[in-house]
N, C-alpha and C positions, 0 to 999 in steps of 0.2 A: 407868261405862258402857263396855261392850265396843265396840271400834272395828273397823271393817272395813279390812283392808289392801288397797290397790289399787296393784298394781305396774305402772308404765309399760311399754309395749310394749318388749321387749328386742330391740334391733336386732342383726342378725347381723354377723359379722365382715366380710362383703363390703361391707355398707352403711357400717360405721364405719372400715374399713381405710384407705381413701384419706385420710380426715381424720387418722387416727393418723399416717400417713406424712408428710403435709404439715406437721403441727404438731409432730411428734416427741413425741407424748403417748401415754399408755397407753389401754387399752380403756375404763376408767371415765370418763376425761375426754372421750374421743370420744363416748361414749354421752350424757353430760350435755349436751354442746354440741349434738348432733343433736336432742335433746329440746327444746332452746331455739331450734330452727330455724336453727342455725349449721351451714352445709353446706360452706363453702369456706374457704380460707386467708384470703381478703380479708374475708369476714364475721367470721371469728374475730379478725382484726386489729382491726376496728372495734369488736368486742365487748370485747376486752381493753384497747384503747387508745381510750377515748372522746375525741372531739375536737369542739370547738364549731363547727368548720367543717362538721361533718356535719349541723347543724341546717338544716331546710328553709327556703327563702325564704318569709317570711310573706305575701308578696303572692300566693302560690299559693292562699291561702284566699279563698273567695268573699266579696265585700263589703269586703275589706281596703282596696283603693284608695279606694273611696268613703268609708270610715270615716276614713281619714287626711286626705283632702281636706276633710271636714267639720270635723275638729279644727283643721286649718290655717286654715280660714275663721273658726272661732271665735276663734282666737288673733289673727288679723288684725283682726277687728272688736271685739276686747276683750269678748267675750261671757262671761257667767258659766256655768261648767261644773261639774256635780256628778257625782261618782263614786259609784255606788250598788252595794251588794253584799250578799249573804246574810250571816247572822250566824254561820255555822259557820267552820271553819278555812279551807276553800277560799275562801269568800267574803271573809273578813277579810284573808287573805293577798293575795288578788287586788286588793282595794281598796287595801291598803298599797302594793303594787307600783305600781299605776297612778297613785294620788294622789301618792306620793312622787316619782315620775318627772316627772309633768306639772306639779307645782307649781313646777318650775324653768323652765317654759315658758309656763304659763298664769297670768295675773295674778289673775284672779278664779276661784278653784277651791275646792271644798269636797267633803266626802264625807258619805254618809248610809248608815247601817245600820238596817234596820227593826227595830222592837221585836218580839221573838218573840211576845209575849203580846197586844199591841194590834193588830199588823199581820199577823202570821203570816209564812209563807215568801214570798220573792220580791218582785217589784215590787208596791208598794202604792199605793192611792189617796191615803193620807196622805202618802206620799213625794212623789207628784206635786203634791199641794196645797202641800207645803212648797216645792217647786221654783217653783211659780207665784207664791207669796207673796214669794219672794226673787229674782224676775226671772231665773231660770235658764232658759236656752234650749236647752242641750244636756246630756243625761244619758247617761253611759256606764255601762251595767248589766253587772255581772260575776257569773258563776255563777248566773244566773237570767234569766228573761224570754222564753225560747223559746216558752212557751205563754201568755204574758200578753197575749193579743189584746185583751181588754176594757180593760186598763190603758193599753196603747199607743194605742188609739183615743181614750181619755179625754185622754191627753197631747197628742195631735195636735190636739184641739179648741182647745187653748191655745197652739198653736205651739211646743210643746216637742219637740225632736227626740231620738230615742233611738238610740244605738248599742248593740245587744245583743251581749254576749260570753258565750255559754253553751256548755256541752258536753253538755247533756242531749239526749235524743232529741226531735226536733221533732214536732209534731202534723201532721195533714194540711193544715191551713191555718196559714200563718205570720203572726205579727203584722206590722202595717204600720209597722215601724220604719224609720228613715232608712237604717240598714245593719244587717245581721245577720252576726255571725261565729260560726259553729258548724260544725265540721268534719263533723258528722253530717248536715248537709243533703244530700239525695239528689244534688243537682247541684253539690256542692262537691268539687273535685278535689284538695284538700289531701291529701298522701300519708299522713299519720299521723292516725289517727282517735281516739286515746285520750288526748288532752290533758285536763288538769284545767281547772277554771274559771280558776285563776291562770295556768295554762299559756297559755290564750288571751289573758289580760291581758298576759302577757309577749310574745306574738307581736305584740300591738298596739304596745307600746312599741318592740319591735325594728323593726317596719315604720316607725314614725315616725323612729327613729334613722337608718335607711337613707335615708329620703326627705330628711332634713335634713343628711345627711353627718356625723352625730355619731360619736364613737368608740364601737366596740362595747361597751367597758367600761361605758359609761353605762347600758346595759340589763343587761349580764351581772352587775352588782353585786347584782341582785335575784334571782338564781338560788337563793339560800338560802331565800327565801320560796316560790319555785316548788317546791323540793324538799320543803318542809314540807307544802305542799298535796298534792303527789303521794303522800306517805306517808299523810297523814290521810284523803284521799279514796279510798284503796285502788284507784287506777287501775293498769293494768299498768305494770310497770317494764321496758319494752322500748323500742326505738327512741329517739325524741327524749326521752321521759320519763326513760329511763335516763341519757342524756347530761346532761340538766339536773339530775337528782338527784345524779349523780356530782360535778359542779362545784359544785352548791349545798352539798353536804356539805363539800367542800373549803373553801368560804368560812366555813361555820359552825365548822369545826375550826381554821382559821387566823386569821380576822379577823371574828368574829361581830359582827353589828350590836348596838347597846346593849340592845335589848329581849330578844333571844335570849340574849345573854351573861348578862343579869341573871337570866333564868329558869334557865339552866344552873347558875349560881353558887348560887342559892338552893336548888337541888336537889342540890348537891354532886356535880355530874357530873365524874368523873375520867377515865373511859375515853373514847377518841375517839367522837364522835357518829356514829351510823349510823341507818339507817331505823327500827330498833326504838326508838332514843332519841326520834326524832321522833314515832313512833306512841304510845309509852307515857309519855313525859315531857312533851314540848312540846305536842302536840296536845290532850290533855285539859285542859290549863291554858288554852290559847287558846280552846278551846270553852267552858270553864266560864263565861267572861264572858257569852256570849250565852245560855247555859242558865239562869243564876241572876240576872244583872244586865242588862247591855246589851253587845251585840257591839262597839259603838264603843270600849269599853275596850281591846279587843284591837288595834284599829287604832291607837289612841293609843300603845300599847306598841310595836308593830312598826314604826311610822313615826317613833318618837322618835329624836332624834339626840344626846341628852344622857345620859351614863352615870348620873348621880345621879338624874335624873328618871325614867329607865327603870327604875332599881332600885325606886323608889317605886311605879311602875305595876305592876311584876312582883310586888312584895310583896302588893299588893291583889288581883291576879289569883290568886296562890298561895293566899291566904286564901279567895277565892271557890271555888277548886277543892277545898279542904279541906271547905268547907260542902257542895259538890256531892257529894263522896264520902260524907259522913255521910247525906245525904238518899237517895242511891243505895243505900247498904247497908241502911238502914231499910226502904225501899220494896221492895227485893229480898226481904228476909226476910218482909215482909207478903205478897208475891206467892207465895213458897214455901208459906207457911202456908195461904193460900186453896186452893191446888192440892192440898196433902197432906190437907186436911180434906174434899175432894170426890173420893171414890174414882172416880166416873164420869168426872170430867174427865181423869183419868190414862189413860183408855181411848180418848180422842179422838185424832184426827190433827192437831189444832190446839190452840193456847192463845189465848184471847181474854179478857183481864181488864180490868175497869173499876173504878176507885175515884175518887170525886169529889174526894178530898183529895190525890191524888198530884200531884207537881210536874210540870208539863208539860215542863220542860226536861230531865228525866232518863228519860222513859218509853222512849226508844229504847235507852238503856243497859240498862235493866231487861229489855227484850225480849231483848237479846243475852245477858244473864245467864241468863234462863230457857231459852234455846236450849242454852246450855252444859250445863245440867242435864237438860232433858227432850228436847231435840233434835227439834223439830217447828216448822212455821211458827207464828209468834207475833205477836200484836198486843196492845199495852198502851195502854189508853185512860184519859183523865182529863177533868175538866171545867174550863174556863177561860173566864171572861167569858160564861157561859151557853152555851158551845158544847162539844160532846164531840169531842175530837180525840185523835190518838194516833200511834204509830209501829209499823211492822211490820218484822220481820226474818225471814229465811228460812234454810233449810238448803241445803247444797250441791246444785246441779243442779235446784232447784225454783224456779219463777218466781212469787214471791208477788205481784208487781205485776199479773201477768195474772189471778191468782185474785181479787184485789181488784177489778180492772176488771169481772169477771163479776158482782160484787155492786154495781155502780155505781148501780143503781136505788134502793139504800138509802142512798147517800152524797150529801153536799152537795159535797164536793171531795176529790180524791185526786191523788197524783203520786209519782214515784219511779222505781225501776228494779227489776231482777230480784230483788235480794237485800235491798232496803230501800225502804220507802215510808212516806208520811204520808197521813192521811185525816181527814176531818171529817164528822160525821153528827149527826142530831138524837137526843135522848135516847130517844124512843120507838122508834127503829130499832135500838137496841143489841142487844136480844134477837133480833129477826129477822135482823140482820146476823150474829150469832154462829152461828145455825143455818145460814144460807145459806153462809157462809164455810167452815164445817165440811163441808158437803155438797160444795161445789165442790172443796175440797182432797182430800177422801176419794175423789172420782171420778177424780182425776188423779195423785195422788202414789203412788209405789210403796213397797213395804216396804223395799226397798234404800235408797231416799232417806231413810228414817227412821233409818238407822244411820250414826253419824258415821264418817268415813273418814280414813285416813292415806294420803296420796299418796306412793308410794315411787318414787324415780328408778331405782334399779338395785340388784341384789344384788352384794355384794362380799365377798371373803375378807380376813381380817385381814392377810395378807402383802401385799395391794395397798394398804394404808393406810400412807402414809409422809409425810415432810416435803414432798416435791415435790407430792404430791396436795393436801395442806393449803394449800400456797402458791398453787396454781392455783385451788382452790376459793375462796380469799379474794379472788381477782381476779374472781370471778363477781359480787361485790357492785357496786352496791347491790342488795339482794334485795327482792322483793315479788311481787305477782301476776304469773304467767307467767315469773317468774325467782326462784322461792323458793330459800332455802338448800337445797342438795341433801340429800335424805333417803335413807339407805342401809339395806339389809337384810343382816344376816349370820345364818347358820343354824348350829345345833349349837355354841352358845357356852356355856362353863362359867365359874363363879366360883371363884376360887382358895381361897376360905375367909376372905378378909380383909374381906368385905362387912359394912357396918354402917349403922345409921340415924343421921343427924345433923341438926342444926337442927330445924326445925318437924316435918318428916316426910319427909326426903329420904334417898335411898339413895346410898352411896358404894361402888363395886364395883371389883374387879380382874378383868378378863375375858380369856379365851383360847379358841381353838378347838382341838379335839382333834387336828386335822390338823397344827397348828403350835403345840404347847404352849409354846414358848419366846417366841412373839410375844404380848406382853400389853399391855393398855391399861387405864389408869384410866378409870372411867366414873362418871357421875353421873346419877341419875334423880330429878327433882324431884317432890315430893308423892307418892312411891310407896313410902314406908317400910313401909306395911302389907304389902307383897308380898315382904319380904326372905326369907320362908320358901321361896319358889319357888327362889331361888338357893341357899339353905342345904341343900336336898334333893339337891344335886349332880346334878340332871337337866339334860340339854341344853336350852338355850333358843334361840329365834329372837328377835332383837332388831332394832328399828327405831331408827335414831339419826342424829344429825348429828355431824360432827367439828369440833372447835374447838381453838384454841391456848390452853393454860393456862400461866400464869406464876406461879411460886412461888419467892420468894427469888432472883429473877433468872434462874431456870432455866425455859426454855420446853419444854413437852412437849405431845404430842397427847392430847386428852381426848375421850371419846365422851359425847355428851349423849343418853341413852336416852329416846325418846319413848314407846315401848310394847314389850311383850314377850309371848311365848306359849311354852308348853312345845312343844318340837320334836316333830314327828310321828315 
């Protein structure tokens, strides 16, 4: 599928000049920093040298003081406390953090992860009933609860207090919980608004540590789990998130907890762990437990303190993930087949598919796979316990949650955000929903939004690419939303004639620009072997790429990773 290249606004020399002078960097680095809202020497210093002292005071968050006082009262009165969290990576890492920390301070403490299939997302009546039966008087809910008004009302009837720690957008009416921690509340003055659910859990234990005069290390040791949630939940890696991700990765690379170490060893991780490792290696396995079996398995793994036991837990989760991948692949192929056999469906602006036999735990993954191929707002539905439910995914710049909201008269329940949502509806409403969703999206989506995009930071000449630039770009890490690995554009590029296809279908190239034919770089283009003839024709190409360090037999060189290319105009 052809992609649209979108080049970031090129800042002129006057705008970037001061930063270049202050930092003694070249035009490209100044441009990249400015695009990341780094405008001064002081901001650049904070960006390149993250410091835990830069973390905000947790008591700036609305409801924090009240939450800490309630926890202190529970400890003093020897109450039973339950840590409740969602079954995805953000939820299970959040529960692991808060449970592992407070079990050192609370005598009667337990955790509870809802069953994806019996209870669904978020705080559940079953979970509250479990708390009532076990004389639990305080529940700390993580990564969920901000819209659970009816559930909190139900808990209040039985004298069960809730501290809600959520990062999702609140509704117009807040639940009547004992305390709510959510930086997105309109009247919350907390300076950073993009914390993950586990990030708020961390702020809770940080606040308790401060109030009790504990050493900061007692809560900092959980930053590895915060980093995992930040990566998996695709929150911006800016501000506090970037600081916590930086130090969390340090922990994982230097002294990983038993559960994470076991997963990395099982998957033969040799290179240093980065955000991509968390996203593509750890997160799918942690998620697999909640998708196929039960999310509590992930908490067992992540809170385990024994290496041998952690290895057994990790093996089981790894096997579950293998099962998940098989189901995922089979379902994706079935979905492709349905669409390819229905010519009219390929003319639509949306994809909505339903199959009663599809596994509820993987419909979100399948929706993402369909977007990769067809690139349009997508919903995949299945049947579970007599209910039709599913997951929605969106394309860049289109708000699928808003589109679903406009179809709410046909839904029993829905929730989510701009790019991902969940929904439940009755069987008889599937076809009416398909029609209405298609109409709603067709009226608001633009043709441009239906073309996948590559965001390009800046244009660069090959003579500007050197070891110093690579060294500085490596310091931009950890990468993620709003701080992605820099994507560069070079024009009028030629191949020397050494290009070849290798592996499954990858391209290995040696590239140069006509203006500086002696400056050459090895390049690799994954899954693009079919396009080798473009380079063999000796025509000038425009390439979009990232730069990375390649090591072979102890020798380190700069390598270009080509994302896309076009024949030069």
